[in-house]
N, CA, C and O atoms as a GROMACS GRO file, in nm:
protein
  472
    1MET      N    1  -0.774 -11.075  -1.809
    1MET     CA    2  -0.855 -11.004  -1.713
    1MET      C    3  -0.987 -10.966  -1.779
    1MET      O    4  -0.991 -10.938  -1.899
    2LYS      N    5  -1.091 -10.965  -1.702
    2LYS     CA    6  -1.225 -10.936  -1.753
    2LYS      C    7  -1.240 -10.786  -1.782
    2LYS      O    8  -1.192 -10.702  -1.707
    3ALA      N    9  -1.308 -10.754  -1.892
    3ALA     CA   10  -1.329 -10.615  -1.931
    3ALA      C   11  -1.420 -10.545  -1.830
    3ALA      O   12  -1.510 -10.606  -1.772
    4VAL      N   13  -1.395 -10.416  -1.810
    4VAL     CA   14  -1.473 -10.334  -1.718
    4VAL      C   15  -1.520 -10.210  -1.792
    4VAL      O   16  -1.442 -10.143  -1.858
    5PHE      N   17  -1.651 -10.180  -1.779
    5PHE     CA   18  -1.704 -10.056  -1.834
    5PHE      C   19  -1.817 -10.009  -1.743
    5PHE      O   20  -1.926 -10.066  -1.742
    6ILE      N   21  -1.788  -9.902  -1.665
    6ILE     CA   22  -1.886  -9.846  -1.572
    6ILE      C   23  -1.913  -9.703  -1.616
    6ILE      O   24  -1.822  -9.621  -1.625
    7LEU      N   25  -2.040  -9.674  -1.645
    7LEU     CA   26  -2.082  -9.544  -1.695
    7LEU      C   27  -2.167  -9.476  -1.589
    7LEU      O   28  -2.278  -9.520  -1.560
    8ASN      N   29  -2.114  -9.368  -1.532
    8ASN     CA   30  -2.184  -9.292  -1.428
    8ASN      C   31  -2.238  -9.382  -1.316
    8ASN      O   32  -2.352  -9.367  -1.272
    9GLY      N   33  -2.154  -9.476  -1.271
    9GLY     CA   34  -2.188  -9.562  -1.159
    9GLY      C   35  -2.266  -9.687  -1.194
    9GLY      O   36  -2.289  -9.770  -1.106
   10THR      N   37  -2.308  -9.705  -1.319
   10THR     CA   38  -2.381  -9.824  -1.361
   10THR      C   39  -2.287  -9.914  -1.440
   10THR      O   40  -2.225  -9.871  -1.536
   11ASP      N   41  -2.278 -10.040  -1.396
   11ASP     CA   42  -2.184 -10.135  -1.457
   11ASP      C   43  -2.248 -10.202  -1.578
   11ASP      O   44  -2.348 -10.274  -1.566
   12PHE      N   45  -2.190 -10.178  -1.696
   12PHE     CA   46  -2.237 -10.239  -1.820
   12PHE      C   47  -2.137 -10.342  -1.874
   12PHE      O   48  -2.141 -10.377  -1.991
   13SER      N   49  -2.047 -10.389  -1.789
   13SER     CA   50  -1.941 -10.480  -1.830
   13SER      C   51  -1.993 -10.609  -1.891
   13SER      O   52  -1.935 -10.659  -1.988
   14VAL      N   53  -2.101 -10.664  -1.837
   14VAL     CA   54  -2.152 -10.792  -1.887
   14VAL      C   55  -2.211 -10.779  -2.028
   14VAL      O   56  -2.227 -10.880  -2.096
   15SER      N   57  -2.243 -10.659  -2.071
   15SER     CA   58  -2.302 -10.638  -2.204
   15SER      C   59  -2.198 -10.611  -2.312
   15SER      O   60  -2.234 -10.600  -2.429
   16LEU      N   61  -2.070 -10.600  -2.275
   16LEU     CA   62  -1.965 -10.571  -2.373
   16LEU      C   63  -1.945 -10.687  -2.469
   16LEU      O   64  -1.951 -10.803  -2.430
   17ALA      N   65  -1.921 -10.654  -2.596
   17ALA     CA   66  -1.886 -10.755  -2.695
   17ALA      C   67  -1.742 -10.800  -2.672
   17ALA      O   68  -1.668 -10.737  -2.596
   18GLN      N   69  -1.702 -10.909  -2.737
   18GLN     CA   70  -1.564 -10.955  -2.732
   18GLN      C   71  -1.475 -10.845  -2.788
   18GLN      O   72  -1.498 -10.799  -2.900
   19GLY      N   73  -1.375 -10.801  -2.714
   19GLY     CA   74  -1.289 -10.689  -2.757
   19GLY      C   75  -1.368 -10.561  -2.767
   19GLY      O   76  -1.344 -10.480  -2.857
   20GLY      N   77  -1.463 -10.541  -2.675
   20GLY     CA   78  -1.561 -10.434  -2.684
   20GLY      C   79  -1.513 -10.293  -2.658
   20GLY      O   80  -1.587 -10.198  -2.686
   21ILE      N   81  -1.393 -10.275  -2.606
   21ILE     CA   82  -1.343 -10.140  -2.582
   21ILE      C   83  -1.214 -10.121  -2.661
   21ILE      O   84  -1.115 -10.190  -2.636
   22SER      N   85  -1.216 -10.027  -2.755
   22SER     CA   86  -1.092  -9.993  -2.825
   22SER      C   87  -1.053  -9.852  -2.782
   22SER      O   88  -1.137  -9.763  -2.770
   23GLN      N   89  -0.924  -9.833  -2.760
   23GLN     CA   90  -0.873  -9.708  -2.705
   23GLN      C   91  -0.769  -9.650  -2.800
   23GLN      O   92  -0.684  -9.722  -2.853
   24GLU      N   93  -0.776  -9.520  -2.821
   24GLU     CA   94  -0.674  -9.451  -2.901
   24GLU      C   95  -0.646  -9.316  -2.840
   24GLU      O   96  -0.721  -9.267  -2.755
   25VAL      N   97  -0.536  -9.255  -2.884
   25VAL     CA   98  -0.497  -9.123  -2.835
   25VAL      C   99  -0.531  -9.021  -2.942
   25VAL      O  100  -0.507  -9.043  -3.060
   26GLU      N  101  -0.586  -8.910  -2.898
   26GLU     CA  102  -0.618  -8.799  -2.988
   26GLU      C  103  -0.547  -8.675  -2.935
   26GLU      O  104  -0.543  -8.652  -2.814
   27TYR      N  105  -0.491  -8.596  -3.025
   27TYR     CA  106  -0.422  -8.474  -2.984
   27TYR      C  107  -0.507  -8.354  -3.023
   27TYR      O  108  -0.556  -8.346  -3.135
   28ARG      N  109  -0.523  -8.260  -2.928
   28ARG     CA  110  -0.599  -8.138  -2.952
   28ARG      C  111  -0.512  -8.017  -2.929
   28ARG      O  112  -0.410  -8.024  -2.861
   29ASN      N  113  -0.553  -7.906  -2.988
   29ASN     CA  114  -0.484  -7.778  -2.972
   29ASN      C  115  -0.335  -7.789  -3.003
   29ASN      O  116  -0.250  -7.741  -2.928
   30GLU      N  117  -0.307  -7.854  -3.115
   30GLU     CA  118  -0.167  -7.868  -3.156
   30GLU      C  119  -0.111  -7.733  -3.197
   30GLU      O  120  -0.175  -7.655  -3.267
   31ARG      N  121   0.011  -7.708  -3.152
   31ARG     CA  122   0.080  -7.585  -3.189
   31ARG      C  123   0.227  -7.615  -3.212
   31ARG      O  124   0.289  -7.692  -3.139
   32SER      N  125   0.281  -7.554  -3.313
   32SER     CA  126   0.425  -7.564  -3.332
   32SER      C  127   0.480  -7.425  -3.360
   32SER      O  128   0.418  -7.344  -3.431
   33VAL      N  129   0.596  -7.399  -3.304
   33VAL     CA  130   0.659  -7.268  -3.316
   33VAL      C  131   0.807  -7.291  -3.343
   33VAL      O  132   0.870  -7.379  -3.283
   34VAL      N  133   0.862  -7.211  -3.434
   34VAL     CA  134   1.006  -7.214  -3.458
   34VAL      C  135   1.066  -7.098  -3.380
   34VAL      O  136   1.031  -6.982  -3.402
   35THR      N  137   1.157  -7.130  -3.289
   35THR     CA  138   1.219  -7.027  -3.206
   35THR      C  139   1.322  -6.948  -3.287
   35THR      O  140   1.357  -6.987  -3.398
   36LEU      N  141   1.369  -6.838  -3.230
   36LEU     CA  142   1.472  -6.758  -3.296
   36LEU      C  143   1.601  -6.837  -3.316
   36LEU      O  144   1.680  -6.807  -3.406
   37ALA      N  145   1.621  -6.939  -3.232
   37ALA     CA  146   1.740  -7.024  -3.245
   37ALA      C  147   1.722  -7.131  -3.352
   37ALA      O  148   1.813  -7.210  -3.377
   38GLY      N  149   1.604  -7.134  -3.416
   38GLY     CA  150   1.579  -7.230  -3.523
   38GLY      C  151   1.527  -7.364  -3.476
   38GLY      O  152   1.517  -7.457  -3.556
   39GLU      N  153   1.493  -7.376  -3.349
   39GLU     CA  154   1.439  -7.501  -3.296
   39GLU      C  155   1.288  -7.500  -3.308
   39GLU      O  156   1.223  -7.398  -3.287
   40MET      N  157   1.232  -7.616  -3.343
   40MET     CA  158   1.088  -7.629  -3.352
   40MET      C  159   1.035  -7.684  -3.220
   40MET      O  160   1.083  -7.785  -3.171
   41VAL      N  161   0.935  -7.616  -3.164
   41VAL     CA  162   0.874  -7.657  -3.039
   41VAL      C  163   0.729  -7.694  -3.070
   41VAL      O  164   0.656  -7.615  -3.130
   42TRP      N  165   0.689  -7.814  -3.028
   42TRP     CA  166   0.554  -7.863  -3.056
   42TRP      C  167   0.483  -7.894  -2.925
   42TRP      O  168   0.544  -7.950  -2.833
   43SER      N  169   0.357  -7.859  -2.915
   43SER     CA  170   0.279  -7.893  -2.796
   43SER      C  171   0.137  -7.929  -2.837
   43SER      O  172   0.086  -7.881  -2.939
   44ALA      N  173   0.075  -8.013  -2.757
   44ALA     CA  174  -0.064  -8.053  -2.782
   44ALA      C  175  -0.119  -8.113  -2.654
   44ALA      O  176  -0.044  -8.157  -2.566
   45GLN      N  177  -0.252  -8.113  -2.644
   45GLN     CA  178  -0.318  -8.177  -2.532
   45GLN      C  179  -0.353  -8.320  -2.573
   45GLN      O  180  -0.419  -8.342  -2.674
   46LYS      N  181  -0.308  -8.415  -2.494
   46LYS     CA  182  -0.333  -8.556  -2.522
   46LYS      C  183  -0.465  -8.598  -2.458
   46LYS      O  184  -0.484  -8.580  -2.338
   47ARG      N  185  -0.554  -8.653  -2.539
   47ARG     CA  186  -0.685  -8.698  -2.491
   47ARG      C  187  -0.707  -8.843  -2.531
   47ARG      O  188  -0.660  -8.887  -2.636
   48THR      N  189  -0.780  -8.917  -2.448
   48THR     CA  190  -0.814  -9.055  -2.477
   48THR      C  191  -0.948  -9.060  -2.548
   48THR      O  192  -1.040  -8.986  -2.514
   49LYS      N  193  -0.957  -9.146  -2.647
   49LYS     CA  194  -1.082  -9.168  -2.718
   49LYS      C  195  -1.115  -9.316  -2.710
   49LYS      O  196  -1.030  -9.401  -2.739
   50LEU      N  197  -1.238  -9.348  -2.671
   50LEU     CA  198  -1.281  -9.487  -2.658
   50LEU      C  199  -1.396  -9.515  -2.754
   50LEU      O  200  -1.483  -9.431  -2.775
   51LYS      N  201  -1.395  -9.634  -2.810
   51LYS     CA  202  -1.511  -9.683  -2.884
   51LYS      C  203  -1.556  -9.810  -2.812
   51LYS      O  204  -1.480  -9.906  -2.801
   52VAL      N  205  -1.679  -9.808  -2.763
   52VAL     CA  206  -1.732  -9.919  -2.684
   52VAL      C  207  -1.839  -9.989  -2.767
   52VAL      O  208  -1.931  -9.926  -2.818
   53THR      N  209  -1.825 -10.122  -2.781
   53THR     CA  210  -1.920 -10.201  -2.858
   53THR      C  211  -1.984 -10.304  -2.766
   53THR      O  212  -1.916 -10.372  -2.689
   54PHE      N  213  -2.115 -10.316  -2.775
   54PHE     CA  214  -2.191 -10.412  -2.695
   54PHE      C  215  -2.237 -10.527  -2.784
   54PHE      O  216  -2.258 -10.510  -2.904
   55HIS      N  217  -2.253 -10.647  -2.723
   55HIS     CA  218  -2.307 -10.759  -2.799
   55HIS      C  219  -2.458 -10.742  -2.811
   55HIS      O  220  -2.511 -10.639  -2.769
   56ARG      N  221  -2.527 -10.839  -2.866
   56ARG     CA  222  -2.672 -10.829  -2.882
   56ARG      C  223  -2.738 -10.800  -2.747
   56ARG      O  224  -2.720 -10.876  -2.652
   57ILE      N  225  -2.813 -10.691  -2.741
   57ILE     CA  226  -2.879 -10.653  -2.617
   57ILE      C  227  -3.026 -10.624  -2.645
   57ILE      O  228  -3.065 -10.599  -2.759
   58THR      N  229  -3.106 -10.628  -2.540
   58THR     CA  230  -3.248 -10.596  -2.554
   58THR      C  231  -3.266 -10.445  -2.561
   58THR      O  232  -3.177 -10.369  -2.524
   59THR      N  233  -3.382 -10.404  -2.609
   59THR     CA  234  -3.410 -10.260  -2.613
   59THR      C  235  -3.420 -10.202  -2.472
   59THR      O  236  -3.395 -10.083  -2.452
   60GLU      N  237  -3.455 -10.287  -2.374
   60GLU     CA  238  -3.457 -10.241  -2.235
   60GLU      C  239  -3.316 -10.206  -2.188
   60GLU      O  240  -3.296 -10.104  -2.122
   61ARG      N  241  -3.218 -10.291  -2.222
   61ARG     CA  242  -3.079 -10.264  -2.184
   61ARG      C  243  -3.027 -10.141  -2.259
   61ARG      O  244  -2.952 -10.061  -2.202
   62LEU      N  245  -3.066 -10.126  -2.385
   62LEU     CA  246  -3.030 -10.008  -2.463
   62LEU      C  247  -3.083  -9.882  -2.396
   62LEU      O  248  -3.014  -9.780  -2.390
   63ALA      N  249  -3.206  -9.888  -2.346
   63ALA     CA  250  -3.265  -9.773  -2.276
   63ALA      C  251  -3.189  -9.743  -2.147
   63ALA      O  252  -3.174  -9.627  -2.111
   64GLN      N  253  -3.141  -9.846  -2.077
   64GLN     CA  254  -3.061  -9.825  -1.955
   64GLN      C  255  -2.929  -9.754  -1.989
   64GLN      O  256  -2.886  -9.664  -1.917
   65ILE      N  257  -2.866  -9.796  -2.097
   65ILE     CA  258  -2.741  -9.732  -2.140
   65ILE      C  259  -2.767  -9.586  -2.173
   65ILE      O  260  -2.694  -9.498  -2.128
   66ALA      N  261  -2.870  -9.560  -2.252
   66ALA     CA  262  -2.903  -9.423  -2.292
   66ALA      C  263  -2.937  -9.337  -2.171
   66ALA      O  264  -2.899  -9.220  -2.166
   67ALA      N  265  -3.008  -9.393  -2.073
   67ALA     CA  266  -3.045  -9.318  -1.954
   67ALA      C  267  -2.926  -9.286  -1.865
   67ALA      O  268  -2.928  -9.187  -1.791
   68ALA      N  269  -2.821  -9.368  -1.871
   68ALA     CA  270  -2.703  -9.347  -1.786
   68ALA      C  271  -2.612  -9.236  -1.839
   68ALA      O  272  -2.525  -9.188  -1.766
   69ILE      N  273  -2.632  -9.195  -1.963
   69ILE     CA  274  -2.543  -9.096  -2.026
   69ILE      C  275  -2.578  -8.955  -1.981
   69ILE      O  276  -2.694  -8.913  -1.986
   70THR      N  277  -2.476  -8.883  -1.937
   70THR     CA  278  -2.486  -8.739  -1.911
   70THR      C  279  -2.370  -8.675  -1.985
   70THR      O  280  -2.278  -8.744  -2.030
   71GLN      N  281  -2.372  -8.545  -1.998
   71GLN     CA  282  -2.262  -8.474  -2.065
   71GLN      C  283  -2.197  -8.378  -1.967
   71GLN      O  284  -2.262  -8.282  -1.928
   72PRO      N  285  -2.075  -8.398  -1.924
   72PRO     CA  286  -1.990  -8.513  -1.949
   72PRO      C  287  -2.028  -8.630  -1.858
   72PRO      O  288  -2.100  -8.613  -1.760
   73SER      N  289  -1.978  -8.748  -1.892
   73SER     CA  290  -2.003  -8.870  -1.814
   73SER      C  291  -1.874  -8.916  -1.747
   73SER      O  292  -1.765  -8.899  -1.801
   74THR      N  293  -1.889  -8.976  -1.630
   74THR     CA  294  -1.776  -9.036  -1.561
   74THR      C  295  -1.769  -9.182  -1.602
   74THR      O  296  -1.866  -9.256  -1.585
   75VAL      N  297  -1.655  -9.223  -1.656
   75VAL     CA  298  -1.639  -9.358  -1.708
   75VAL      C  299  -1.521  -9.426  -1.639
   75VAL      O  300  -1.414  -9.366  -1.625
   76THR      N  301  -1.543  -9.549  -1.596
   76THR     CA  302  -1.436  -9.632  -1.541
   76THR      C  303  -1.420  -9.752  -1.634
   76THR      O  304  -1.517  -9.820  -1.665
   77TRP      N  305  -1.296  -9.776  -1.677
   77TRP     CA  306  -1.270  -9.889  -1.765
   77TRP      C  307  -1.132  -9.943  -1.738
   77TRP      O  308  -1.049  -9.878  -1.674
   78LEU      N  309  -1.106 -10.062  -1.788
   78LEU     CA  310  -0.976 -10.124  -1.776
   78LEU      C  311  -0.896 -10.083  -1.899
   78LEU      O  312  -0.924 -10.130  -2.010
   79ASP      N  313  -0.796  -9.995  -1.880
   79ASP     CA  314  -0.725  -9.940  -1.995
   79ASP      C  315  -0.627 -10.041  -2.054
   79ASP      O  316  -0.617 -10.155  -2.007
   80GLU      N  317  -0.555  -9.999  -2.158
   80GLU     CA  318  -0.467 -10.092  -2.229
   80GLU      C  319  -0.348 -10.136  -2.145
   80GLU      O  320  -0.278 -10.231  -2.184
   81ASP      N  321  -0.322 -10.071  -2.032
   81ASP     CA  322  -0.216 -10.114  -1.939
   81ASP      C  323  -0.272 -10.200  -1.827
   81ASP      O  324  -0.203 -10.226  -1.728
   82ASN      N  325  -0.400 -10.247  -1.840
   82ASN     CA  326  -0.471 -10.326  -1.738
   82ASN      C  327  -0.481 -10.253  -1.606
   82ASN      O  328  -0.472 -10.313  -1.499
   83THR      N  329  -0.500 -10.122  -1.614
   83THR     CA  330  -0.518 -10.038  -1.496
   83THR      C  331  -0.662  -9.989  -1.496
   83THR      O  332  -0.711  -9.940  -1.598
   84LEU      N  333  -0.729 -10.000  -1.383
   84LEU     CA  334  -0.864  -9.948  -1.370
   84LEU      C  335  -0.855  -9.795  -1.367
   84LEU      O  336  -0.796  -9.738  -1.275
   85THR      N  337  -0.914  -9.729  -1.467
   85THR     CA  338  -0.899  -9.586  -1.487
   85THR      C  339  -1.036  -9.519  -1.487
   85THR      O  340  -1.131  -9.574  -1.542
   86THR      N  341  -1.046  -9.402  -1.424
   86THR     CA  342  -1.171  -9.326  -1.422
   86THR      C  343  -1.142  -9.186  -1.474
   86THR      O  344  -1.052  -9.117  -1.426
   87ARG      N  345  -1.221  -9.144  -1.575
   87ARG     CA  346  -1.207  -9.010  -1.632
   87ARG      C  347  -1.342  -8.959  -1.680
   87ARG      O  348  -1.440  -9.032  -1.684
   88GLN      N  349  -1.344  -8.830  -1.714
   88GLN     CA  350  -1.465  -8.765  -1.767
   88GLN      C  351  -1.461  -8.769  -1.920
   88GLN      O  352  -1.357  -8.740  -1.980
   89PHE      N  353  -1.574  -8.804  -1.982
   89PHE     CA  354  -1.583  -8.814  -2.128
   89PHE      C  355  -1.709  -8.748  -2.180
   89PHE      O  356  -1.812  -8.745  -2.112
   90TRP      N  357  -1.700  -8.694  -2.302
   90TRP     CA  358  -1.817  -8.655  -2.379
   90TRP      C  359  -1.860  -8.781  -2.454
   90TRP      O  360  -1.776  -8.851  -2.510
   91VAL      N  361  -1.990  -8.810  -2.454
   91VAL     CA  362  -2.039  -8.935  -2.510
   91VAL      C  363  -2.125  -8.908  -2.634
   91VAL      O  364  -2.216  -8.826  -2.630
   92ALA      N  365  -2.094  -8.978  -2.743
   92ALA     CA  366  -2.177  -8.975  -2.863
   92ALA      C  367  -2.241  -9.113  -2.878
   92ALA      O  368  -2.172  -9.214  -2.872
   93GLY      N  369  -2.369  -9.117  -2.896
   93GLY     CA  370  -2.440  -9.244  -2.911
   93GLY      C  371  -2.542  -9.257  -2.801
   93GLY      O  372  -2.566  -9.161  -2.729
   94PRO      N  373  -2.604  -9.370  -2.786
   94PRO     CA  374  -2.573  -9.495  -2.852
   94PRO      C  375  -2.627  -9.500  -2.995
   94PRO      O  376  -2.729  -9.440  -3.028
   95SER      N  377  -2.554  -9.575  -3.078
   95SER     CA  378  -2.604  -9.605  -3.212
   95SER      C  379  -2.605  -9.756  -3.227
   95SER      O  380  -2.524  -9.826  -3.165
   96TYR      N  381  -2.695  -9.806  -3.309
   96TYR     CA  382  -2.704  -9.951  -3.330
   96TYR      C  383  -2.745  -9.978  -3.473
   96TYR      O  384  -2.796  -9.891  -3.542
   97SER      N  385  -2.722 -10.103  -3.517
   97SER     CA  386  -2.740 -10.132  -3.658
   97SER      C  387  -2.869 -10.207  -3.691
   97SER      O  388  -2.927 -10.181  -3.796
   98GLN      N  389  -2.915 -10.296  -3.607
   98GLN     CA  390  -3.032 -10.377  -3.643
   98GLN      C  391  -3.123 -10.397  -3.524
   98GLN      O  392  -3.081 -10.392  -3.408
   99GLU      N  393  -3.250 -10.421  -3.556
   99GLU     CA  394  -3.346 -10.463  -3.456
   99GLU      C  395  -3.411 -10.590  -3.506
   99GLU      O  396  -3.442 -10.602  -3.624
  100LYS      N  397  -3.431 -10.686  -3.416
  100LYS     CA  398  -3.506 -10.806  -3.451
  100LYS      C  399  -3.581 -10.854  -3.328
  100LYS      O  400  -3.541 -10.826  -3.215
  101VAL      N  401  -3.688 -10.924  -3.352
  101VAL     CA  402  -3.768 -10.978  -3.243
  101VAL      C  403  -3.736 -11.125  -3.230
  101VAL      O  404  -3.751 -11.203  -3.324
  102ILE      N  405  -3.692 -11.163  -3.110
  102ILE     CA  406  -3.660 -11.302  -3.080
  102ILE      C  407  -3.735 -11.339  -2.953
  102ILE      O  408  -3.713 -11.281  -2.847
  103GLY      N  409  -3.824 -11.437  -2.965
  103GLY     CA  410  -3.900 -11.482  -2.848
  103GLY      C  411  -3.982 -11.371  -2.784
  103GLY      O  412  -3.996 -11.368  -2.662
  104GLY      N  413  -4.036 -11.281  -2.864
  104GLY     CA  414  -4.118 -11.174  -2.811
  104GLY      C  415  -4.040 -11.056  -2.756
  104GLY      O  416  -4.100 -10.959  -2.708
  105ARG      N  417  -3.907 -11.061  -2.760
  105ARG     CA  418  -3.825 -10.950  -2.711
  105ARG      C  419  -3.753 -10.886  -2.829
  105ARG      O  420  -3.707 -10.956  -2.919
  106THR      N  421  -3.743 -10.755  -2.827
  106THR     CA  422  -3.673 -10.683  -2.933
  106THR      C  423  -3.526 -10.675  -2.898
  106THR      O  424  -3.488 -10.631  -2.790
  107ILE      N  425  -3.442 -10.720  -2.994
  107ILE     CA  426  -3.297 -10.728  -2.975
  107ILE      C  427  -3.230 -10.632  -3.074
  107ILE      O  428  -3.272 -10.622  -3.189
  108VAL      N  429  -3.126 -10.561  -3.028
  108VAL     CA  430  -3.048 -10.474  -3.117
  108VAL      C  431  -2.906 -10.529  -3.125
  108VAL      O  432  -2.852 -10.581  -3.027
  109ASP      N  433  -2.846 -10.516  -3.244
  109ASP     CA  434  -2.709 -10.561  -3.268
  109ASP      C  435  -2.620 -10.440  -3.293
  109ASP      O  436  -2.666 -10.336  -3.339
  110GLY      N  437  -2.492 -10.456  -3.263
  110GLY     CA  438  -2.393 -10.355  -3.299
  110GLY      C  439  -2.408 -10.222  -3.228
  110GLY      O  440  -2.378 -10.118  -3.287
  111THR      N  441  -2.454 -10.223  -3.106
  111THR     CA  442  -2.468 -10.098  -3.031
  111THR      C  443  -2.330 -10.045  -2.994
  111THR      O  444  -2.247 -10.118  -2.941
  112THR      N  445  -2.306  -9.916  -3.024
  112THR     CA  446  -2.175  -9.856  -2.994
  112THR      C  447  -2.191  -9.719  -2.927
  112THR      O  448  -2.291  -9.649  -2.945
  113LEU      N  449  -2.090  -9.686  -2.851
  113LEU     CA  450  -2.074  -9.552  -2.794
  113LEU      C  451  -1.936  -9.503  -2.834
  113LEU      O  452  -1.840  -9.580  -2.838
  114THR      N  453  -1.925  -9.375  -2.863
  114THR     CA  454  -1.795  -9.314  -2.890
  114THR      C  455  -1.773  -9.209  -2.781
  114THR      O  456  -1.855  -9.119  -2.762
  115LEU      N  457  -1.662  -9.222  -2.709
  115LEU     CA  458  -1.634  -9.137  -2.596
  115LEU      C  459  -1.504  -9.060  -2.620
  115LEU      O  460  -1.403  -9.120  -2.657
  116THR      N  461  -1.506  -8.930  -2.598
  116THR     CA  462  -1.388  -8.846  -2.612
  116THR      C  463  -1.361  -8.778  -2.479
  116THR      O  464  -1.450  -8.714  -2.422
  117GLU      N  465  -1.240  -8.792  -2.430
  117GLU     CA  466  -1.204  -8.738  -2.299
  117GLU      C  467  -1.224  -8.587  -2.294
  117GLU      O  468  -1.192  -8.515  -2.389
  118ARG      N  469  -1.278  -8.543  -2.185
  118ARG     CA  470  -1.306  -8.400  -2.163
  118ARG      C  471  -1.182  -8.322  -2.148
  118ARG      O  472  -1.187  -8.200  -2.128
   0.00000   0.00000   0.00000
């Protein structure tokens, strides 16, 4: 199935690199308590963390990505269960590694966003 990445209503799916969305689980506010009966009780809030990588894009496309970001942002993506999912995320980035001029256009490589579920 084709990758999907929609950031605040703007579809950036065509700009994704091969394997461009990696997903992991992050736990917040972890707490553990030992009850009087000697049982350990653990709780935490489960949050999704995404790392989104784009293939070589123009600086114009980079500006579109940066302009689409708000805090928090609404993101729709195809999760690891192949389910179209929409959630709110805090967005860090975009960051990129290189700039080069090809045919009079400035190209950036390795553009990434790091998203942490709200």
